PDB file of the backbone (N, CA, C, O) and the ligand in Angstrom, with CONECT records:
HET     ZN  A 101       1
ATOM      1  N   MET A   1     105.358 131.226 100.482  1.00  0.00           N
ATOM      2  CA  MET A   1     105.369 131.258 101.934  1.00  0.00           C
ATOM      3  C   MET A   1     104.240 130.361 102.439  1.00  0.00           C
ATOM      4  O   MET A   1     103.090 130.481 102.015  1.00  0.00           O
ATOM      5  N   HIS A   2     104.589 129.482 103.334  1.00  0.00           N
ATOM      6  CA  HIS A   2     103.570 128.564 103.861  1.00  0.00           C
ATOM      7  C   HIS A   2     103.717 128.487 105.369  1.00  0.00           C
ATOM      8  O   HIS A   2     104.823 128.248 105.853  1.00  0.00           O
ATOM      9  N   PRO A   3     102.647 128.681 106.135  1.00  0.00           N
ATOM     10  CA  PRO A   3     101.302 128.991 105.648  1.00  0.00           C
ATOM     11  C   PRO A   3     101.234 130.375 104.993  1.00  0.00           C
ATOM     12  O   PRO A   3     102.119 131.210 105.180  1.00  0.00           O
ATOM     13  N   ALA A   4     100.167 130.596 104.225  1.00  0.00           N
ATOM     14  CA  ALA A   4     100.020 131.824 103.470  1.00  0.00           C
ATOM     15  C   ALA A   4     100.043 133.035 104.397  1.00  0.00           C
ATOM     16  O   ALA A   4      99.515 132.991 105.508  1.00  0.00           O
ATOM     17  N   ALA A   5     100.661 134.116 103.923  1.00  0.00           N
ATOM     18  CA  ALA A   5     100.725 135.358 104.700  1.00  0.00           C
ATOM     19  C   ALA A   5     100.462 136.520 103.748  1.00  0.00           C
ATOM     20  O   ALA A   5     100.638 136.400 102.535  1.00  0.00           O
ATOM     21  N   ALA A   6     100.041 137.633 104.313  1.00  0.00           N
ATOM     22  CA  ALA A   6      99.707 138.799 103.501  1.00  0.00           C
ATOM     23  C   ALA A   6     100.937 139.613 103.145  1.00  0.00           C
ATOM     24  O   ALA A   6     100.929 140.364 102.170  1.00  0.00           O
ATOM     25  N   GLN A   7     102.001 139.466 103.935  1.00  0.00           N
ATOM     26  CA  GLN A   7     103.200 140.271 103.713  1.00  0.00           C
ATOM     27  C   GLN A   7     104.446 139.391 103.774  1.00  0.00           C
ATOM     28  O   GLN A   7     104.484 138.395 104.497  1.00  0.00           O
ATOM     29  N   CYS A   8     105.461 139.775 103.005  1.00  0.00           N
ATOM     30  CA  CYS A   8     106.758 139.105 103.044  1.00  0.00           C
ATOM     31  C   CYS A   8     107.383 139.292 104.417  1.00  0.00           C
ATOM     32  O   CYS A   8     107.452 140.413 104.921  1.00  0.00           O
ATOM     33  N   ARG A   9     107.843 138.193 105.029  1.00  0.00           N
ATOM     34  CA  ARG A   9     108.429 138.310 106.366  1.00  0.00           C
ATOM     35  C   ARG A   9     109.826 138.932 106.323  1.00  0.00           C
ATOM     36  O   ARG A   9     110.348 139.343 107.359  1.00  0.00           O
ATOM     37  N   ASP A  10     110.430 139.004 105.146  1.00  0.00           N
ATOM     38  CA  ASP A  10     111.761 139.599 105.025  1.00  0.00           C
ATOM     39  C   ASP A  10     111.699 141.099 104.770  1.00  0.00           C
ATOM     40  O   ASP A  10     112.438 141.865 105.390  1.00  0.00           O
ATOM     41  N   CYS A  11     110.813 141.532 103.850  1.00  0.00           N
ATOM     42  CA  CYS A  11     110.838 142.945 103.447  1.00  0.00           C
ATOM     43  C   CYS A  11     109.496 143.653 103.625  1.00  0.00           C
ATOM     44  O   CYS A  11     109.404 144.858 103.392  1.00  0.00           O
ATOM     45  N   GLY A  12     108.458 142.926 104.033  1.00  0.00           N
ATOM     46  CA  GLY A  12     107.179 143.567 104.297  1.00  0.00           C
ATOM     47  C   GLY A  12     106.329 143.835 103.068  1.00  0.00           C
ATOM     48  O   GLY A  12     105.231 144.380 103.188  1.00  0.00           O
ATOM     49  N   SER A  13     106.817 143.460 101.879  1.00  0.00           N
ATOM     50  CA  SER A  13     106.040 143.687 100.663  1.00  0.00           C
ATOM     51  C   SER A  13     104.767 142.840 100.686  1.00  0.00           C
ATOM     52  O   SER A  13     104.753 141.743 101.246  1.00  0.00           O
ATOM     53  N   PRO A  14     103.685 143.365 100.067  1.00  0.00           N
ATOM     54  CA  PRO A  14     102.458 142.571 100.004  1.00  0.00           C
ATOM     55  C   PRO A  14     102.651 141.329  99.137  1.00  0.00           C
ATOM     56  O   PRO A  14     103.369 141.370  98.139  1.00  0.00           O
ATOM     57  N   LEU A  15     102.012 140.235  99.517  1.00  0.00           N
ATOM     58  CA  LEU A  15     102.116 138.972  98.791  1.00  0.00           C
ATOM     59  C   LEU A  15     100.758 138.602  98.208  1.00  0.00           C
ATOM     60  O   LEU A  15      99.720 138.901  98.799  1.00  0.00           O
ATOM     61  N   VAL A  16     100.769 137.954  97.050  1.00  0.00           N
ATOM     62  CA  VAL A  16      99.545 137.451  96.438  1.00  0.00           C
ATOM     63  C   VAL A  16      99.723 135.962  96.161  1.00  0.00           C
ATOM     64  O   VAL A  16     100.834 135.495  95.911  1.00  0.00           O
ATOM     65  N   ALA A  17      98.618 135.223  96.209  1.00  0.00           N
ATOM     66  CA  ALA A  17      98.651 133.791  95.915  1.00  0.00           C
ATOM     67  C   ALA A  17      98.683 133.570  94.404  1.00  0.00           C
ATOM     68  O   ALA A  17      98.000 134.270  93.657  1.00  0.00           O
ATOM     69  N   ARG A  18      99.471 132.605  93.962  1.00  0.00           N
ATOM     70  CA  ARG A  18      99.489 132.216  92.554  1.00  0.00           C
ATOM     71  C   ARG A  18      99.298 130.712  92.472  1.00  0.00           C
ATOM     72  O   ARG A  18      99.853 129.973  93.285  1.00  0.00           O
ATOM     73  N   PRO A  19      98.521 130.249  91.501  1.00  0.00           N
ATOM     74  CA  PRO A  19      98.341 128.799  91.362  1.00  0.00           C
ATOM     75  C   PRO A  19      99.649 128.114  90.957  1.00  0.00           C
ATOM     76  O   PRO A  19     100.467 128.688  90.238  1.00  0.00           O
ATOM     77  N   VAL A  20      99.831 126.883  91.430  1.00  0.00           N
ATOM     78  CA  VAL A  20     100.974 126.061  91.032  1.00  0.00           C
ATOM     79  C   VAL A  20     100.436 124.729  90.521  1.00  0.00           C
ATOM     80  O   VAL A  20      99.263 124.401  90.697  1.00  0.00           O
ATOM     81  N   SER A  21     101.322 123.977  89.885  1.00  0.00           N
ATOM     82  CA  SER A  21     100.889 122.748  89.210  1.00  0.00           C
ATOM     83  C   SER A  21     100.609 121.601  90.170  1.00  0.00           C
ATOM     84  O   SER A  21      99.849 120.691  89.840  1.00  0.00           O
ATOM     85  N   GLY A  22     101.216 121.634  91.362  1.00  0.00           N
ATOM     86  CA  GLY A  22     101.099 120.496  92.272  1.00  0.00           C
ATOM     87  C   GLY A  22     102.100 119.395  91.970  1.00  0.00           C
ATOM     88  O   GLY A  22     102.023 118.304  92.535  1.00  0.00           O
ATOM     89  N   GLN A  23     103.052 119.688  91.064  1.00  0.00           N
ATOM     90  CA  GLN A  23     104.114 118.726  90.749  1.00  0.00           C
ATOM     91  C   GLN A  23     105.389 119.150  91.470  1.00  0.00           C
ATOM     92  O   GLN A  23     105.690 120.339  91.577  1.00  0.00           O
ATOM     93  N   GLY A  24     106.135 118.157  91.964  1.00  0.00           N
ATOM     94  CA  GLY A  24     107.366 118.497  92.652  1.00  0.00           C
ATOM     95  C   GLY A  24     108.220 117.273  92.878  1.00  0.00           C
ATOM     96  O   GLY A  24     107.956 116.194  92.348  1.00  0.00           O
ATOM     97  N   THR A  25     109.261 117.470  93.687  1.00  0.00           N
ATOM     98  CA  THR A  25     110.128 116.368  94.080  1.00  0.00           C
ATOM     99  C   THR A  25     110.338 116.421  95.589  1.00  0.00           C
ATOM    100  O   THR A  25     110.268 117.485  96.204  1.00  0.00           O
ATOM    101  N   VAL A  26     110.596 115.258  96.170  1.00  0.00           N
ATOM    102  CA  VAL A  26     110.897 115.197  97.601  1.00  0.00           C
ATOM    103  C   VAL A  26     112.281 115.808  97.813  1.00  0.00           C
ATOM    104  O   VAL A  26     113.277 115.300  97.297  1.00  0.00           O
ATOM    105  N   PHE A  27     112.336 116.906  98.579  1.00  0.00           N
ATOM    106  CA  PHE A  27     113.618 117.548  98.892  1.00  0.00           C
ATOM    107  C   PHE A  27     114.297 116.775 100.022  1.00  0.00           C
ATOM    108  O   PHE A  27     115.470 116.416  99.921  1.00  0.00           O
ATOM    109  N   THR A  28     113.554 116.525 101.092  1.00  0.00           N
ATOM    110  CA  THR A  28     114.048 115.709 102.187  1.00  0.00           C
ATOM    111  C   THR A  28     112.840 115.157 102.927  1.00  0.00           C
ATOM    112  O   THR A  28     111.724 115.637 102.729  1.00  0.00           O
ATOM    113  N   TYR A  29     113.046 114.154 103.779  1.00  0.00           N
ATOM    114  CA  TYR A  29     111.901 113.523 104.435  1.00  0.00           C
ATOM    115  C   TYR A  29     112.369 112.755 105.664  1.00  0.00           C
ATOM    116  O   TYR A  29     113.560 112.507 105.852  1.00  0.00           O
ATOM    117  N   THR A  30     111.405 112.391 106.486  1.00  0.00           N
ATOM    118  CA  THR A  30     111.670 111.475 107.589  1.00  0.00           C
ATOM    119  C   THR A  30     110.459 110.554 107.725  1.00  0.00           C
ATOM    120  O   THR A  30     109.340 110.935 107.381  1.00  0.00           O
ATOM    121  N   VAL A  31     110.687 109.359 108.221  1.00  0.00           N
ATOM    122  CA  VAL A  31     109.588 108.425 108.459  1.00  0.00           C
ATOM    123  C   VAL A  31     109.322 108.405 109.961  1.00  0.00           C
ATOM    124  O   VAL A  31     110.178 108.010 110.751  1.00  0.00           O
ATOM    125  N   ASN A  32     108.121 108.836 110.339  1.00  0.00           N
ATOM    126  CA  ASN A  32     107.760 108.892 111.749  1.00  0.00           C
ATOM    127  C   ASN A  32     107.140 107.574 112.206  1.00  0.00           C
ATOM    128  O   ASN A  32     106.187 107.079 111.605  1.00  0.00           O
ATOM    129  N   HIS A  33     107.700 107.013 113.286  1.00  0.00           N
ATOM    130  CA  HIS A  33     107.178 105.764 113.852  1.00  0.00           C
ATOM    131  C   HIS A  33     106.517 105.984 115.208  1.00  0.00           C
ATOM    132  O   HIS A  33     105.963 105.054 115.795  1.00  0.00           O
ATOM    133  N   HIS A  34     106.579 107.231 115.707  1.00  0.00           N
ATOM    134  CA  HIS A  34     106.027 107.492 117.035  1.00  0.00           C
ATOM    135  C   HIS A  34     104.586 107.971 116.918  1.00  0.00           C
ATOM    136  O   HIS A  34     104.316 108.907 116.165  1.00  0.00           O
ATOM    137  N   PRO A  35     103.647 107.353 117.645  1.00  0.00           N
ATOM    138  CA  PRO A  35     102.236 107.741 117.524  1.00  0.00           C
ATOM    139  C   PRO A  35     101.899 109.011 118.312  1.00  0.00           C
ATOM    140  O   PRO A  35     101.224 108.959 119.341  1.00  0.00           O
ATOM    141  N   TYR A  36     102.386 110.155 117.804  1.00  0.00           N
ATOM    142  CA  TYR A  36     102.079 111.433 118.460  1.00  0.00           C
ATOM    143  C   TYR A  36     100.579 111.682 118.487  1.00  0.00           C
ATOM    144  O   TYR A  36     100.037 112.166 119.481  1.00  0.00           O
ATOM    145  N   ASN A  37      99.925 111.351 117.403  1.00  0.00           N
ATOM    146  CA  ASN A  37      98.477 111.539 117.290  1.00  0.00           C
ATOM    147  C   ASN A  37      97.846 110.178 117.032  1.00  0.00           C
ATOM    148  O   ASN A  37      98.072 109.580 115.980  1.00  0.00           O
ATOM    149  N   PRO A  38      97.043 109.675 117.997  1.00  0.00           N
ATOM    150  CA  PRO A  38      96.487 108.322 117.841  1.00  0.00           C
ATOM    151  C   PRO A  38      95.578 108.170 116.620  1.00  0.00           C
ATOM    152  O   PRO A  38      95.268 107.051 116.210  1.00  0.00           O
ATOM    153  N   GLU A  39      95.149 109.302 116.036  1.00  0.00           N
ATOM    154  CA  GLU A  39      94.279 109.225 114.857  1.00  0.00           C
ATOM    155  C   GLU A  39      95.064 108.998 113.565  1.00  0.00           C
ATOM    156  O   GLU A  39      94.482 108.696 112.523  1.00  0.00           O
ATOM    157  N   ILE A  40      96.389 109.145 113.641  1.00  0.00           N
ATOM    158  CA  ILE A  40      97.208 108.965 112.438  1.00  0.00           C
ATOM    159  C   ILE A  40      98.012 107.679 112.590  1.00  0.00           C
ATOM    160  O   ILE A  40      98.901 107.612 113.438  1.00  0.00           O
ATOM    161  N   PRO A  41      97.718 106.652 111.784  1.00  0.00           N
ATOM    162  CA  PRO A  41      98.466 105.402 111.917  1.00  0.00           C
ATOM    163  C   PRO A  41      99.931 105.573 111.510  1.00  0.00           C
ATOM    164  O   PRO A  41     100.238 106.255 110.532  1.00  0.00           O
ATOM    165  N   VAL A  42     100.821 104.953 112.264  1.00  0.00           N
ATOM    166  CA  VAL A  42     102.252 104.983 111.954  1.00  0.00           C
ATOM    167  C   VAL A  42     102.618 103.707 111.208  1.00  0.00           C
ATOM    168  O   VAL A  42     101.880 102.726 111.298  1.00  0.00           O
ATOM    169  N   PRO A  43     103.729 103.681 110.475  1.00  0.00           N
ATOM    170  CA  PRO A  43     104.595 104.818 110.188  1.00  0.00           C
ATOM    171  C   PRO A  43     104.008 105.703 109.091  1.00  0.00           C
ATOM    172  O   PRO A  43     103.213 105.245 108.270  1.00  0.00           O
ATOM    173  N   TYR A  44     104.410 106.976 109.086  1.00  0.00           N
ATOM    174  CA  TYR A  44     104.030 107.864 107.993  1.00  0.00           C
ATOM    175  C   TYR A  44     105.191 108.801 107.667  1.00  0.00           C
ATOM    176  O   TYR A  44     106.117 108.976 108.458  1.00  0.00           O
ATOM    177  N   VAL A  45     105.112 109.393 106.486  1.00  0.00           N
ATOM    178  CA  VAL A  45     106.235 110.166 105.952  1.00  0.00           C
ATOM    179  C   VAL A  45     105.948 111.657 106.052  1.00  0.00           C
ATOM    180  O   VAL A  45     104.935 112.146 105.551  1.00  0.00           O
ATOM    181  N   ILE A  46     106.866 112.376 106.713  1.00  0.00           N
ATOM    182  CA  ILE A  46     106.844 113.841 106.755  1.00  0.00           C
ATOM    183  C   ILE A  46     107.941 114.303 105.796  1.00  0.00           C
ATOM    184  O   ILE A  46     109.090 113.876 105.904  1.00  0.00           O
ATOM    185  N   ALA A  47     107.579 115.174 104.863  1.00  0.00           N
ATOM    186  CA  ALA A  47     108.540 115.549 103.820  1.00  0.00           C
ATOM    187  C   ALA A  47     108.526 117.047 103.572  1.00  0.00           C
ATOM    188  O   ALA A  47     107.563 117.745 103.890  1.00  0.00           O
ATOM    189  N   ILE A  48     109.614 117.514 102.998  1.00  0.00           N
ATOM    190  CA  ILE A  48     109.676 118.839 102.392  1.00  0.00           C
ATOM    191  C   ILE A  48     109.689 118.595 100.887  1.00  0.00           C
ATOM    192  O   ILE A  48     110.608 117.975 100.352  1.00  0.00           O
ATOM    193  N   VAL A  49     108.647 119.095 100.212  1.00  0.00           N
ATOM    194  CA  VAL A  49     108.517 118.912  98.767  1.00  0.00           C
ATOM    195  C   VAL A  49     108.890 120.228  98.086  1.00  0.00           C
ATOM    196  O   VAL A  49     108.384 121.292  98.441  1.00  0.00           O
ATOM    197  N   GLU A  50     109.790 120.134  97.097  1.00  0.00           N
ATOM    198  CA  GLU A  50     110.135 121.315  96.296  1.00  0.00           C
ATOM    199  C   GLU A  50     109.283 121.301  95.031  1.00  0.00           C
ATOM    200  O   GLU A  50     109.310 120.341  94.260  1.00  0.00           O
ATOM    201  N   LEU A  51     108.527 122.380  94.829  1.00  0.00           N
ATOM    202  CA  LEU A  51     107.640 122.463  93.673  1.00  0.00           C
ATOM    203  C   LEU A  51     108.432 122.778  92.410  1.00  0.00           C
ATOM    204  O   LEU A  51     109.487 123.410  92.464  1.00  0.00           O
ATOM    205  N   VAL A  52     107.903 122.324  91.261  1.00  0.00           N
ATOM    206  CA  VAL A  52     108.649 122.466  90.003  1.00  0.00           C
ATOM    207  C   VAL A  52     108.733 123.917  89.536  1.00  0.00           C
ATOM    208  O   VAL A  52     109.592 124.254  88.721  1.00  0.00           O
ATOM    209  N   GLU A  53     107.856 124.772  90.038  1.00  0.00           N
ATOM    210  CA  GLU A  53     107.779 126.144  89.519  1.00  0.00           C
ATOM    211  C   GLU A  53     109.023 126.973  89.801  1.00  0.00           C
ATOM    212  O   GLU A  53     109.353 127.878  89.035  1.00  0.00           O
ATOM    213  N   GLN A  54     109.726 126.668  90.908  1.00  0.00           N
ATOM    214  CA  GLN A  54     110.802 127.571  91.323  1.00  0.00           C
ATOM    215  C   GLN A  54     111.752 126.830  92.247  1.00  0.00           C
ATOM    216  O   GLN A  54     111.309 126.145  93.169  1.00  0.00           O
ATOM    217  N   SER A  55     113.037 126.954  92.016  1.00  0.00           N
ATOM    218  CA  SER A  55     114.031 126.402  92.917  1.00  0.00           C
ATOM    219  C   SER A  55     113.862 127.038  94.294  1.00  0.00           C
ATOM    220  O   SER A  55     113.749 128.259  94.401  1.00  0.00           O
ATOM    221  N   GLY A  56     113.845 126.230  95.339  1.00  0.00           N
ATOM    222  CA  GLY A  56     113.703 126.753  96.690  1.00  0.00           C
ATOM    223  C   GLY A  56     112.269 126.964  97.134  1.00  0.00           C
ATOM    224  O   GLY A  56     112.028 127.343  98.280  1.00  0.00           O
ATOM    225  N   LEU A  57     111.298 126.724  96.237  1.00  0.00           N
ATOM    226  CA  LEU A  57     109.880 126.853  96.606  1.00  0.00           C
ATOM    227  C   LEU A  57     109.438 125.514  97.204  1.00  0.00           C
ATOM    228  O   LEU A  57     109.130 124.564  96.484  1.00  0.00           O
ATOM    229  N   ARG A  58     109.415 125.468  98.533  1.00  0.00           N
ATOM    230  CA  ARG A  58     109.232 124.187  99.235  1.00  0.00           C
ATOM    231  C   ARG A  58     108.067 124.263 100.197  1.00  0.00           C
ATOM    232  O   ARG A  58     107.757 125.326 100.735  1.00  0.00           O
ATOM    233  N   VAL A  59     107.425 123.127 100.408  1.00  0.00           N
ATOM    234  CA  VAL A  59     106.271 123.057 101.288  1.00  0.00           C
ATOM    235  C   VAL A  59     106.373 121.781 102.133  1.00  0.00           C
ATOM    236  O   VAL A  59     106.782 120.727 101.646  1.00  0.00           O
ATOM    237  N   ALA A  60     105.991 121.903 103.412  1.00  0.00           N
ATOM    238  CA  ALA A  60     105.937 120.726 104.282  1.00  0.00           C
ATOM    239  C   ALA A  60     104.692 119.931 103.932  1.00  0.00           C
ATOM    240  O   ALA A  60     103.625 120.507 103.721  1.00  0.00           O
ATOM    241  N   ALA A  61     104.821 118.608 103.867  1.00  0.00           N
ATOM    242  CA  ALA A  61     103.709 117.769 103.414  1.00  0.00           C
ATOM    243  C   ALA A  61     103.881 116.359 103.963  1.00  0.00           C
ATOM    244  O   ALA A  61     104.923 116.008 104.518  1.00  0.00           O
ATOM    245  N   ASN A  62     102.845 115.573 103.796  1.00  0.00           N
ATOM    246  CA  ASN A  62     102.948 114.138 104.038  1.00  0.00           C
ATOM    247  C   ASN A  62     102.959 113.436 102.683  1.00  0.00           C
ATOM    248  O   ASN A  62     102.329 113.896 101.730  1.00  0.00           O
ATOM    249  N   ILE A  63     103.687 112.311 102.607  1.00  0.00           N
ATOM    250  CA  ILE A  63     103.739 111.509 101.384  1.00  0.00           C
ATOM    251  C   ILE A  63     102.869 110.273 101.604  1.00  0.00           C
ATOM    252  O   ILE A  63     103.063 109.533 102.568  1.00  0.00           O
ATOM    253  N   VAL A  64     101.918 110.058 100.712  1.00  0.00           N
ATOM    254  CA  VAL A  64     100.955 108.969 100.837  1.00  0.00           C
ATOM    255  C   VAL A  64     100.956 108.128  99.565  1.00  0.00           C
ATOM    256  O   VAL A  64     101.680 108.416  98.613  1.00  0.00           O
ATOM    257  N   ASP A  65     100.127 107.080  99.569  1.00  0.00           N
ATOM    258  CA  ASP A  65      99.929 106.206  98.390  1.00  0.00           C
ATOM    259  C   ASP A  65     101.173 105.399  98.028  1.00  0.00           C
ATOM    260  O   ASP A  65     101.320 104.969  96.885  1.00  0.00           O
ATOM    261  N   CYS A  66     102.074 105.191  98.999  1.00  0.00           N
ATOM    262  CA  CYS A  66     103.235 104.327  98.761  1.00  0.00           C
ATOM    263  C   CYS A  66     103.760 103.864 100.111  1.00  0.00           C
ATOM    264  O   CYS A  66     103.398 104.414 101.151  1.00  0.00           O
ATOM    265  N   GLU A  67     104.613 102.852 100.087  1.00  0.00           N
ATOM    266  CA  GLU A  67     105.225 102.382 101.318  1.00  0.00           C
ATOM    267  C   GLU A  67     106.205 103.446 101.822  1.00  0.00           C
ATOM    268  O   GLU A  67     106.989 103.977 101.035  1.00  0.00           O
ATOM    269  N   PRO A  68     106.173 103.767 103.126  1.00  0.00           N
ATOM    270  CA  PRO A  68     107.119 104.774 103.633  1.00  0.00           C
ATOM    271  C   PRO A  68     108.568 104.478 103.265  1.00  0.00           C
ATOM    272  O   PRO A  68     109.331 105.402 102.984  1.00  0.00           O
ATOM    273  N   ASP A  69     108.962 103.198 103.263  1.00  0.00           N
ATOM    274  CA  ASP A  69     110.355 102.858 102.953  1.00  0.00           C
ATOM    275  C   ASP A  69     110.708 103.054 101.486  1.00  0.00           C
ATOM    276  O   ASP A  69     111.881 102.973 101.120  1.00  0.00           O
ATOM    277  N   SER A  70     109.706 103.312 100.633  1.00  0.00           N
ATOM    278  CA  SER A  70     109.993 103.490  99.203  1.00  0.00           C
ATOM    279  C   SER A  70     110.264 104.954  98.849  1.00  0.00           C
ATOM    280  O   SER A  70     110.672 105.255  97.728  1.00  0.00           O
ATOM    281  N   VAL A  71     110.039 105.861  99.796  1.00  0.00           N
ATOM    282  CA  VAL A  71     110.257 107.287  99.520  1.00  0.00           C
ATOM    283  C   VAL A  71     111.760 107.570  99.473  1.00  0.00           C
ATOM    284  O   VAL A  71     112.520 107.053 100.291  1.00  0.00           O
ATOM    285  N   THR A  72     112.180 108.395  98.510  1.00  0.00           N
ATOM    286  CA  THR A  72     113.577 108.789  98.390  1.00  0.00           C
ATOM    287  C   THR A  72     113.658 110.287  98.113  1.00  0.00           C
ATOM    288  O   THR A  72     112.717 110.870  97.575  1.00  0.00           O
ATOM    289  N   SER A  73     114.776 110.909  98.477  1.00  0.00           N
ATOM    290  CA  SER A  73     115.012 112.302  98.103  1.00  0.00           C
ATOM    291  C   SER A  73     115.125 112.366  96.577  1.00  0.00           C
ATOM    292  O   SER A  73     115.790 111.533  95.961  1.00  0.00           O
ATOM    293  N   GLY A  74     114.476 113.354  95.981  1.00  0.00           N
ATOM    294  CA  GLY A  74     114.480 113.494  94.535  1.00  0.00           C
ATOM    295  C   GLY A  74     113.330 112.792  93.843  1.00  0.00           C
ATOM    296  O   GLY A  74     113.136 112.951  92.637  1.00  0.00           O
ATOM    297  N   MET A  75     112.559 112.010  94.602  1.00  0.00           N
ATOM    298  CA  MET A  75     111.415 111.280  94.038  1.00  0.00           C
ATOM    299  C   MET A  75     110.367 112.265  93.503  1.00  0.00           C
ATOM    300  O   MET A  75     110.026 113.238  94.177  1.00  0.00           O
ATOM    301  N   ALA A  76     109.861 112.012  92.297  1.00  0.00           N
ATOM    302  CA  ALA A  76     108.824 112.858  91.703  1.00  0.00           C
ATOM    303  C   ALA A  76     107.483 112.583  92.373  1.00  0.00           C
ATOM    304  O   ALA A  76     107.058 111.433  92.488  1.00  0.00           O
ATOM    305  N   VAL A  77     106.820 113.651  92.814  1.00  0.00           N
ATOM    306  CA  VAL A  77     105.528 113.509  93.504  1.00  0.00           C
ATOM    307  C   VAL A  77     104.528 114.523  92.931  1.00  0.00           C
ATOM    308  O   VAL A  77     104.903 115.512  92.301  1.00  0.00           O
ATOM    309  N   SER A  78     103.259 114.241  93.170  1.00  0.00           N
ATOM    310  CA  SER A  78     102.199 115.174  92.768  1.00  0.00           C
ATOM    311  C   SER A  78     101.188 115.293  93.894  1.00  0.00           C
ATOM    312  O   SER A  78     101.001 114.372  94.689  1.00  0.00           O
ATOM    313  N   ILE A  79     100.542 116.449  93.943  1.00  0.00           N
ATOM    314  CA  ILE A  79      99.605 116.746  95.025  1.00  0.00           C
ATOM    315  C   ILE A  79      98.381 115.827  94.917  1.00  0.00           C
ATOM    316  O   ILE A  79      97.974 115.434  93.824  1.00  0.00           O
ATOM    317  N   ARG A  80      97.809 115.498  96.079  1.00  0.00           N
ATOM    318  CA  ARG A  80      96.549 114.766  96.130  1.00  0.00           C
ATOM    319  C   ARG A  80      95.449 115.756  96.503  1.00  0.00           C
ATOM    320  O   ARG A  80      95.711 116.731  97.206  1.00  0.00           O
ATOM    321  N   PRO A  81      94.227 115.516  96.041  1.00  0.00           N
ATOM    322  CA  PRO A  81      93.171 116.511  96.252  1.00  0.00           C
ATOM    323  C   PRO A  81      92.762 116.683  97.713  1.00  0.00           C
ATOM    324  O   PRO A  81      92.360 117.775  98.115  1.00  0.00           O
ATOM    325  N   GLU A  82      92.860 115.629  98.504  1.00  0.00           N
ATOM    326  CA  GLU A  82      92.437 115.724  99.894  1.00  0.00           C
ATOM    327  C   GLU A  82      93.573 116.284 100.752  1.00  0.00           C
ATOM    328  O   GLU A  82      94.738 116.235 100.359  1.00  0.00           O
ATOM    329  N   LYS A  83      93.225 116.813 101.922  1.00  0.00           N
ATOM    330  CA  LYS A  83      94.210 117.302 102.883  1.00  0.00           C
ATOM    331  C   LYS A  83      94.431 116.237 103.953  1.00  0.00           C
ATOM    332  O   LYS A  83      93.561 115.410 104.225  1.00  0.00           O
ATOM    333  N   GLY A  84      95.623 116.282 104.553  1.00  0.00           N
ATOM    334  CA  GLY A  84      95.944 115.365 105.622  1.00  0.00           C
ATOM    335  C   GLY A  84      95.566 115.924 106.976  1.00  0.00           C
ATOM    336  O   GLY A  84      94.879 116.941 107.072  1.00  0.00           O
ATOM    337  N   ALA A  85      96.020 115.249 108.027  1.00  0.00           N
ATOM    338  CA  ALA A  85      95.739 115.670 109.391  1.00  0.00           C
ATOM    339  C   ALA A  85      96.218 117.097 109.610  1.00  0.00           C
ATOM    340  O   ALA A  85      97.340 117.445 109.241  1.00  0.00           O
ATOM    341  N   GLY A  86      95.370 117.919 110.210  1.00  0.00           N
ATOM    342  CA  GLY A  86      95.746 119.297 110.464  1.00  0.00           C
ATOM    343  C   GLY A  86      95.816 120.150 109.213  1.00  0.00           C
ATOM    344  O   GLY A  86      96.346 121.260 109.257  1.00  0.00           O
ATOM    345  N   GLY A  87      95.290 119.656 108.092  1.00  0.00           N
ATOM    346  CA  GLY A  87      95.284 120.428 106.854  1.00  0.00           C
ATOM    347  C   GLY A  87      96.567 120.326 106.054  1.00  0.00           C
ATOM    348  O   GLY A  87      96.765 121.073 105.096  1.00  0.00           O
ATOM    349  N   ALA A  88      97.450 119.399 106.441  1.00  0.00           N
ATOM    350  CA  ALA A  88      98.715 119.267 105.728  1.00  0.00           C
ATOM    351  C   ALA A  88      98.477 118.840 104.282  1.00  0.00           C
ATOM    352  O   ALA A  88      97.613 118.004 104.017  1.00  0.00           O
ATOM    353  N   PRO A  89      99.243 119.410 103.340  1.00  0.00           N
ATOM    354  CA  PRO A  89      99.161 118.939 101.962  1.00  0.00           C
ATOM    355  C   PRO A  89      99.605 117.475 101.887  1.00  0.00           C
ATOM    356  O   PRO A  89     100.510 117.055 102.608  1.00  0.00           O
ATOM    357  N   LEU A  90      98.969 116.717 101.019  1.00  0.00           N
ATOM    358  CA  LEU A  90      99.349 115.318 100.777  1.00  0.00           C
ATOM    359  C   LEU A  90      99.891 115.200  99.354  1.00  0.00           C
ATOM    360  O   LEU A  90      99.264 115.655  98.397  1.00  0.00           O
ATOM    361  N   PHE A  91     101.059 114.586  99.231  1.00  0.00           N
ATOM    362  CA  PHE A  91     101.629 114.271  97.920  1.00  0.00           C
ATOM    363  C   PHE A  91     101.803 112.767  97.836  1.00  0.00           C
ATOM    364  O   PHE A  91     101.984 112.088  98.847  1.00  0.00           O
ATOM    365  N   GLY A  92     101.745 112.255  96.608  1.00  0.00           N
ATOM    366  CA  GLY A  92     102.005 110.844  96.366  1.00  0.00           C
ATOM    367  C   GLY A  92     102.887 110.709  95.143  1.00  0.00           C
ATOM    368  O   GLY A  92     103.165 111.694  94.460  1.00  0.00           O
ATOM    369  N   PRO A  93     103.336 109.471  94.860  1.00  0.00           N
ATOM    370  CA  PRO A  93     104.185 109.275  93.689  1.00  0.00           C
ATOM    371  C   PRO A  93     103.515 109.831  92.435  1.00  0.00           C
ATOM    372  O   PRO A  93     102.323 109.623  92.207  1.00  0.00           O
ATOM    373  N   ALA A  94     104.311 110.549  91.619  1.00  0.00           N
ATOM    374  CA  ALA A  94     103.787 111.099  90.374  1.00  0.00           C
ATOM    375  C   ALA A  94     103.513 109.960  89.405  1.00  0.00           C
ATOM    376  O   ALA A  94     104.247 108.974  89.362  1.00  0.00           O
ATOM    377  N   ALA A  95     102.442 110.109  88.625  1.00  0.00           N
ATOM    378  CA  ALA A  95     102.159 109.118  87.586  1.00  0.00           C
ATOM    379  C   ALA A  95     103.292 109.134  86.573  1.00  0.00           C
ATOM    380  O   ALA A  95     103.739 110.205  86.163  1.00  0.00           O
ATOM    381  N   SER A  96     103.753 107.979  86.171  1.00  0.00           N
ATOM    382  CA  SER A  96     104.876 107.925  85.225  1.00  0.00           C
ATOM    383  C   SER A  96     104.383 107.582  83.843  1.00  0.00           C
ATOM    384  O   SER A  96     105.179 107.490  82.908  1.00  0.00           O
TER     385      SER A  96
HETATM  386 ZN    ZN A 101     110.347 140.228 100.439  1.00  0.00          ZN2+
END
């Protein structure tokens, strides 16, 4: 669940955080060309990344370290240590 919550929104059960590898694939994405925030240069990629740990385990993120036009659905990505604008997770192309 992202952002993190103490309880399941479906059944109310308590939730605990578990570490993940930071490896995943781009589930879907869009390339934003509109400068909503003048501090973030356009174009940039907004994506839903599915983590390798579990089918359906997805997180909203930005894709960095590559040309926006090179991003594809299914592309292998890995987490970057820094956070993006507003604390968004940043993923980039996975090392091959
Ligand atoms: Zn539940």
